[in-house]
N, C-alpha and C positions, 0 to 999 in steps of 0.2 A: 861020316858026318861030324861036325864039330858040335860039342856042347856050349850051350850059351855060359857066359860067366857070370858069377853073381854080382851085384852092385856092391860098391865099395861101403863099409860101414861107417857111420858116423855116430852122433848122439843117439843113445837109446830112444828117448820118446820121439826123436824125429825119424828114427828107422820104423817106428811101431805106426806113427802117424801115416808115413806115406807108404806104407804097405798096403793100406788101403786103394790107393790109386794107381798102383804099379801096373794095372792091367791096361791103363791108358795110355801108357809109353810103350811103343814098339820095340824101341832099342835100350840097351842097358846104359848107354850114354847119356840119353836123353833123360832118363830117370835119375841117373846119378845128378845130372845136372839140376833137376828138380829139388833134389834132397839139399843139395848145397844152397840153391836160393832160399830155403827156407832157413838155413842156418845162418846165412847171411843176414836175413830179414830179423831173426831172433838175436843176433849178436848187435 
C-alpha cells in the first residue's frame, strides 16, 4: 500500500490554523487547496 503524502508547507500560522480542519478533507490535494485559498485571501 502507498503511504499518503504530507501536504506542502505554507506560512507557519496558516499551517497551524488549517491543521484543525485537516480531517474534513478526504484528499491531500483538497486540503492543500484550502490552505492556498487562505493564503490568497490574507495576501
